[in-house]
C-alpha positions as CSV (number, residue, x, y, z in Angstrom):
1,M,0.0,0.0,0.0
2,S,1.3,3.4,-0.9
3,N,1.6,6.3,1.6
4,V,0.7,8.6,-1.2
5,N,-2.2,6.9,-3.0
6,H,-3.7,4.7,-0.3
7,P,-2.4,5.5,3.3
8,K,-3.5,3.0,5.9
9,H,-5.9,5.6,7.5
10,Y,-7.6,6.1,4.1
11,N,-8.6,2.4,3.9
12,T,-10.4,1.6,7.2
13,G,-13.5,-0.3,6.4
14,K,-15.0,-1.1,3.0
15,I,-15.2,2.4,1.5
16,E,-12.5,5.1,0.9
17,V,-13.9,8.4,2.1
18,I,-13.0,10.0,-1.2
19,D,-15.3,7.6,-3.0
20,A,-18.2,8.6,-0.9
21,I,-17.4,12.3,-1.2
22,E,-17.3,12.0,-5.0
23,A,-20.4,9.8,-5.2
24,W,-22.4,12.3,-3.1
25,N,-21.0,15.3,-5.2
26,L,-20.0,17.1,-2.0
27,S,-18.4,20.6,-2.1
28,F,-14.8,21.2,-0.9
29,C,-15.9,22.1,2.7
30,D,-18.5,19.3,2.9
31,G,-16.0,16.8,1.8
32,N,-13.3,17.9,4.1
33,A,-15.6,17.9,7.1
34,I,-16.7,14.3,6.3
35,K,-13.1,13.3,5.6
36,Y,-11.8,14.6,9.0
37,I,-14.7,13.0,10.9
38,A,-14.4,9.7,9.1
39,R,-10.6,9.4,9.7
40,H,-10.3,11.0,13.2
41,K,-9.8,7.7,15.0
42,H,-7.2,6.3,12.6
43,K,-4.4,9.0,12.4
44,G,-3.4,9.4,16.0
45,H,-4.7,12.9,16.5
46,P,-8.5,12.5,17.0
47,V,-9.2,15.9,18.7
48,E,-7.1,17.8,16.1
49,D,-9.0,16.2,13.3
50,L,-12.3,16.8,14.9
51,K,-11.3,20.5,15.3
52,K,-10.5,20.6,11.6
53,A,-13.9,19.1,10.8
54,K,-15.5,21.7,13.0
55,W,-13.6,24.5,11.2
56,Y,-15.0,23.3,7.9
57,L,-18.5,23.0,9.4
58,E,-18.4,26.5,10.8
59,R,-17.3,27.8,7.4
60,L,-20.2,26.0,5.7
61,I,-22.6,27.5,8.3
62,Q,-21.3,31.0,7.6
63,Q,-21.7,30.4,3.8
64,Y,-25.3,29.3,4.3
65,E,-26.0,32.2,6.6
66,Q,-24.5,34.7,4.1
67,E,-26.6,33.2,1.3
68,N,-29.7,33.5,3.4
69,Q,-29.0,37.1,4.1
70,I,-28.6,37.8,0.4
71,E,-31.8,35.9,-0.5
72,N,-33.7,37.7,2.2
73,K,-32.5,41.1,0.9
74,N,-33.6,40.2,-2.6
75,K,-37.2,39.4,-1.5
């Protein structure tokens, strides 16, 4: 197994996270949040990875809130 193409923490279980992200057509922030959540137990730094996921989730929330403000102004 290659540390570049298929690191051990990428292949826990039956599905690589990237395959799910692509199949679900997730955005960059969606995909990264899912990636960090899915792998947090397998890389040795669970809290750090969960904080990274939280950062992406907070960014997504901000994006949705901004879109909502723009939509509400246009009504």
